[in-house]
C-alpha positions, 0 to 999 in steps of 0.5 A, spaced: 605 287 608 608 280 603 604 278 598 607 272 597 602 268 601 597 270 596 601 269 590 602 262 594 594 261 595 594 262 587 599 258 584 596 253 588 589 254 585 592 255 578 595 248 578 588 245 580 585 248 574 591 245 570 590 238 573 583 238 571 584 241 564 587 235 564 581 231 567 586 228 571 583 230 578 584 223 581 586 223 589 590 217 590 587 212 593 589 205 596 583 201 595 583 197 589 589 198 589 594 192 587 601 189 590 606 189 582 608 182 583 613 184 576 618 188 581 625 186 581 626 188 589 632 184 589 635 189 583 635 194 588 641 198 592 640 203 598 640 210 595 637 207 589 632 213 586 625 210 584 620 214 581 613 214 578 607 217 574 602 217 579 594 218 579 592 224 584 590 230 583 598 232 584 600 228 579 596 230 574 598 238 576 605 235 575 604 232 569 600 238 566 606 243 568 612 238 567 610 236 559 617 233 557 617 228 564 615 221 564 615 221 572 610 226 577 613 224 584 620 221 586 623 217 592 630 214 595 630 207 597 633 205 604 634 198 606 630 198 613 632 192 617 631 187 611 625 190 608 625 195 602 622 201 603 621 208 600 622 215 602 618 220 599 615 227 601 608 227 598 601 230 599 595 227 601 597 220 603 598 220 611 593 217 615 593 224 620 592 229 614 599 232 616 603 232 609 610 229 612 616 226 609 614 219 609 617 211 609 613 206 606 614 199 603 616 199 595 610 195 593 606 200 597 609 206 593 608 202 587 601 200 588 595 200 581 592 205 585 599 210 585 603 208 580 601 208 572 608 206 571 615 207 574 622 206 575 628 205 579 635 208 578 642 209 580 647 214 580 653 212 576 660 212 579 657 213 586 660 208 591 655 204 595 658 208 602 656 215 598 649 213 596 648 209 603 649 215 607 644 219 602 639 213 604 640 214 611 639 222 611 633 221 608 631 216 613 633 221 618 629 227 615 623 222 615 624 220 622 624 228 624 617 229 622 619 234 616 613 237 613 612 236 605 613 243 602 607 246 599 609 252 597 615 249 592 620 253 595 627 250 593 631 255 597 627 253 604 629 247 606 625 246 613 619 243 609 621 239 603 617 236 596 619 230 593 625 233 589 627 236 594 628 231 598 632 226 594 636 232 593 638 234 600 639 227 601 645 226 596 646 234 598 649 231 604 653 226 601 656 230 597 653 229 591 648 235 587 643 230 583 638 236 579 645 240 577 641 247 576 637 243 573 630 247 574 624 248 569 620 254 568 613 255 571 609 261 568 602 261 570 596 266 570 599 268 577 605 265 578 612 265 575 617 262 577 622 255 577 621 248 580 625 242 580 621 238 577 622 229 577 625 229 570 630 235 572 632 229 577 632 224 571 635 228 566 641 226 571 646 223 565 649 219 571 643 215 572 642 208 570 636 204 569 635 198 574 628 196 572 622 200 569 615 198 569 
């Protein structure tokens, strides 16, 4: 019998311990969070990538494992009937306890209780049509109720984690965001490659739209 389920369980335990060691074990909470009044949302285009460095338990784990990365999470911007929203795959933020790809206002994505700092980036040399197709694909995946990939398996797209979601959305539009970049994760009970937000943000074609 395969020991993959055991390995995945041990991986999550090890990641959690790494987060504890950093004293970053703070679960995302909206209570007390403030909407940032300095977000230039009028600069956004469909398909822009929205990065943030969070304060949650999971964000602490990502920060510990991806020491060169400035961001711990990424989503994709979409203009949904005149309102700017972000599509992203994230654990611990659902109302029903089921972690899945979700759609929410960009203001909520960047609440002070969810983001220490963040940025919006745009692919240079990609037409508005292509970026729009990627945004619509991400929205389609969210509406299908795709679950969050807590196994972090880059090769299985039946579930998606954050970078896997934006990669899949742009893949459907004919663009490879990660370009083969990945990060080797070595833990006591796991060794493998994971695509972190830094592996996406290091794409040389990304231009800064705004940051805070």
